[in-house]
C-alpha positions in Angstrom: -4.4 63.0 28.2 -1.9 62.6 25.6 -1.8 59.4 23.4 1.4 58.2 22.3 2.3 58.1 18.7 2.4 54.7 16.7 5.9 53.9 16.0 7.7 54.1 12.6 10.5 52.7 12.6 11.3 50.0 10.1 11.2 46.0 11.2 14.4 45.1 11.6 16.0 42.0 9.1 15.2 39.7 11.1 11.8 40.8 12.2 11.4 40.4 8.4 13.0 37.0 8.3 10.7 35.7 11.1 7.6 37.0 9.3 9.0 35.3 6.3 9.2 32.2 8.1 5.7 32.0 9.6 4.0 33.2 6.6 6.0 30.1 4.5 4.8 27.6 7.8 1.5 28.8 7.3 1.3 28.0 3.6 3.0 24.7 4.0 0.2 23.7 6.4 -2.2 24.7 3.9 -0.4 23.0 1.1 -0.8 19.8 3.5 -4.0 20.0 4.2 -4.5 20.6 0.4 -2.4 17.2 -0.5 -5.1 15.7 2.2 -7.6 16.9 0.5 -6.0 15.2 -3.1 -5.5 12.1 -1.4 -8.9 11.7 -0.1 -10.5 12.9 -3.8 -8.7 10.5 -5.4 -10.0 7.8 -2.8 -13.6 8.7 -2.9 -13.1 8.8 -6.8 -12.0 4.6 -6.8 -14.9 4.0 -4.4 -17.2 5.9 -6.4 -16.1 4.0 -9.4 -16.8 0.8 -7.5 -20.1 1.7 -7.0 -21.4 2.7 -9.6 -20.3 -0.8 -11.3 -22.3 -2.4 -8.5 -25.3 0.0 -9.3 -25.7 -1.5 -12.7 -25.1 -4.9 -11.4 -28.2 -3.8 -9.3 -30.3 -2.1 -11.5 -30.5 -5.0 -13.8 -31.0 -7.0 -11.4 -33.9 -5.2 -10.2 -35.2 -4.8 -14.3 -34.7 -8.8 -14.4 -37.4 -9.3 -11.2 -39.6 -6.7 -12.2 -39.9 -7.9 -15.8 -40.5 -11.8 -14.1 -43.4 -9.5 -12.2 -44.7 -7.9 -15.3 -44.7 -11.0 -16.9 -46.7 -13.2 -14.3 -49.1 -10.5 -14.2 -50.1 -9.8 -17.8 -50.6 -13.9 -17.6 -52.8 -14.4 -15.2 -55.1 -11.3 -15.3 -57.7 -10.2 -18.2 -60.0 -7.3 -18.3 -59.7 -5.0 -15.6 -56.5 -6.7 -13.8 -54.9 -6.5 -17.1 -56.3 -2.7 -17.8 -54.3 -2.5 -14.1 -51.4 -4.4 -15.6 -50.6 -2.6 -18.5 -50.6 0.6 -15.7 -47.9 -1.2 -14.1 -45.7 -2.0 -17.0 -46.1 1.7 -18.3 -44.7 3.2 -14.7 -41.1 4.2 -14.5 -40.7 4.7 -11.5 -39.8 1.8 -8.9 -42.0 3.3 -5.7 -45.2 3.9 -8.5 -44.6 0.2 -9.9 -44.6 -1.5 -6.1 -47.3 0.6 -5.4 -49.8 -0.4 -8.3 -48.5 -4.0 -8.0 -49.8 -4.2 -4.4 -53.0 -3.5 -5.9 -52.9 -6.6 -8.0 -51.2 -9.1 -5.5 -53.8 -9.1 -3.9 -56.0 -11.3 -6.6 -53.7 -14.0 -5.8 -51.4 -14.5 -2.9 -49.0 -16.9 -5.1 -47.0 -13.6 -6.7 -46.4 -12.0 -3.1 -42.9 -13.8 -3.0 -41.9 -12.3 -6.4 -43.5 -8.9 -5.4 -41.7 -9.0 -2.1 -38.0 -10.1 -4.2 -39.1 -7.1 -6.1 -39.4 -5.2 -3.1 -36.0 -6.1 -1.6 -34.0 -5.5 -4.5 -35.7 -1.6 -5.1 -34.7 -1.0 -1.2 -30.8 -2.7 -2.1 -30.8 -0.2 -5.3 -31.9 2.7 -3.0 -28.9 1.8 -0.1 -26.7 1.7 -3.2 -27.7 4.9 -4.4 -27.4 6.8 -1.3 -23.9 5.3 -0.7 -22.9 6.8 -4.3 -24.4 10.1 -3.1 -22.4 10.2 -0.4 -19.4 9.8 -2.1 -20.4 12.5 -4.7 -20.6 15.1 -1.6 -17.3 13.9 -0.3 -15.6 14.3 -4.0 -17.3 18.0 -3.7 -16.4 18.7 -0.3 -13.0 17.7 -1.6 -12.7 20.0 -4.3 -13.6 23.0 -2.1 -11.0 22.4 0.5 -8.6 22.1 -2.7 -9.8 25.6 -4.1 -9.8 27.3 -0.4 -6.3 25.8 0.5 -5.0 26.9 -2.9 -6.1 30.3 -2.3 -4.2 30.5 1.0 -1.1 28.9 -0.2 -0.8 31.4 -3.0 -2.5 34.2 -0.3 0.8 33.5 2.1 3.4 32.7 -0.5 2.6 35.7 -2.4 2.8 37.9 1.1 6.2 36.0 1.8 7.7 36.7 -1.6 6.6 40.2 -1.2 9.3 40.5 2.5 11.4 38.1 0.8 12.5 41.5 -1.7 13.1 43.1 1.2 15.8 40.9 2.0 17.4 40.5 -1.7 21.2 40.0 -0.5 19.7 37.1 1.6 17.8 35.7 -1.6 20.4 36.4 -3.7 23.0 34.3 -1.6 20.1 31.3 -1.4 19.7 31.4 -5.0 23.5 31.4 -5.3 23.7 27.8 -2.5 20.8 26.6 -5.2 23.2 26.6 -8.2 26.3 25.0 -6.5 26.9 21.8 -8.3 26.0 18.7 -5.7 28.6 16.3 -4.0 27.7 12.4 -3.2 27.0 12.3 0.1 27.7 9.1 1.3 25.7 8.0 4.8 25.9 4.6 6.5 22.4 3.1 6.2 21.3 -0.5 5.5 18.9 -1.8 3.2 15.9 0.4 1.4 16.6 3.5 3.3 20.0 4.0 1.7 18.6 4.3 -1.7 15.8 6.8 -0.1 18.3 8.4 1.4 20.6 8.9 -1.6 17.7 10.0 -3.5 17.0 12.9 -1.3 20.3 14.1 -0.8 21.1 14.0 -4.3 17.6 16.8 -4.2 19.6 19.1 -2.4 19.2 22.5 -4.1 16.3 21.7 -5.4 13.9 24.2 -5.2 10.2 23.7 -3.1 7.1 23.8 -5.0 4.2 23.6 -3.8 2.2 20.2 -4.1 5.6 19.1 -6.0 6.4 15.4 -6.0 9.5 16.0 -8.6 11.5 16.1 -10.7 12.5 19.4 -10.5 11.1 20.5 -7.4 9.3 19.1 -4.2 7.4 20.1 -1.6 8.2 18.3 2.3 6.2 15.5 1.7 6.5 15.2 -2.2 10.3 14.8 -1.3 9.9 11.7 1.0 7.4 10.0 -1.3 9.9 10.5 -4.2 12.5 9.0 -2.0 10.7 6.1 -0.9 9.9 5.4 -4.1 13.4 4.8 -5.0 13.3 1.8 -2.5 9.9 0.4 -3.5 7.9 1.9 -0.5 4.2 3.5 -1.6 3.8 6.9 0.5 1.1 9.4 0.5 1.9 12.4 -0.6 0.9 14.0 2.5 2.8 14.9 6.1 0.2 13.4 7.9 -0.9 10.5 6.2 3.2 9.5 5.7 3.1 9.3 10.1 0.7 6.2 9.4 3.1 4.3 7.2 6.3 2.4 9.0 7.2 1.4 12.6 6.7 4.4 15.5 9.8 5.3 16.3 11.4 7.6 19.6 13.5 10.4 18.8 16.6 8.7 20.6 15.9 5.5 18.4 16.4 7.2 14.8 17.7 5.4 12.0 18.8 7.2 8.8 16.2 7.0 6.7 13.5 7.4 9.2 10.6 10.2 8.5 10.6 13.0 11.5 7.4 15.2 11.3 7.1 18.5 13.0 4.8 20.5 14.3 0.8 19.9 16.0 -1.2 18.9 14.1 1.4 18.1 12.1 2.4 20.1 9.0 6.1 19.1 8.1 8.3 15.8 7.7 12.3 15.2 6.4 14.1 12.4 6.4 16.7 11.6 9.3 20.0 11.1 7.7 22.6 10.6 10.9 24.7 12.6 13.1 21.4 14.5 14.3 20.7 16.2 10.9 17.7 15.6 8.4 17.4 16.4 4.8 14.1 18.0 3.9 11.9 20.6 1.3 12.6 23.6 3.7 10.2 26.3 2.0 10.3 28.6 -1.0 13.2 30.6 0.1 15.6 27.7 0.8 14.6 24.6 -1.0 15.7 21.1 -0.2 18.5 21.1 2.2 20.0 19.7 4.9 19.4 21.2 9.0 19.4 19.9 12.8 16.5 17.1 13.0 15.3 19.0 16.2 15.3 22.6 14.4 11.4 22.3 14.6 8.9 21.3 16.7 9.2 17.3 17.1 6.1 15.6 16.8 7.4 12.1 15.5 9.2 9.6 13.5 8.4 6.9 11.9 10.5 3.7 10.3 9.1 3.0 6.2 9.2 -0.4 4.6 
């Protein structure tokens, strides 16, 4: 039985363009996961800083109570008991300190409350140390994710750029469009949305840069974050996180300035500018541009501010 020879036909320009778009989308998904990890890393570092201050305070409490207990032991026991007390004072480990102290406390039940207080303070210290360790683990995981997603971004983007070399004419046209002088756009909007829209529209033609939020390039969530910052609204640098900032609106109730999200899970965001259009940082081949609102799979929309 004869087998069909493998096809040697060159892919069409449309096939290559579709492949480029898929690669850019995969790279953008990795880029948004990278942004999510950056947000979590920053939050974990802030939590750890607070915990470290709390740990210092708790260590001081343990030392204070420990000094009280040790002082009471030394003042009340001589001879054999004093020798044991001296060993207690030399014990560096809190658990060893408590273990040795239990023997001494049996001589005088009046010290029981002091020993109990020390036990409580040491338990609290251990709990805080455990929480701090969890935050350190979170930071380490976030850093691992950052490295992994950065590698995916680089791989997908490099492959897409290689394919784009076969579309030299289209790439040249895209570069030319990015150098076109910008024309001010007046879009009817109210309140802070106007400032956000004007900023985003003034970036049309700017390049798409992974993980960037201006001033010379943007990724999708970097553009919307920077635009709404002009209106005094702080958004995280993550499309999925931005979906939780603001009031949810339906696709039929979109107003200029609303953030529109795409794909499932969410990995792209643009800003609605009216007349069925959005402005967004699309991908490295086209940069910041205006596009139809439903040119990508719609996931939802929110109204910031």
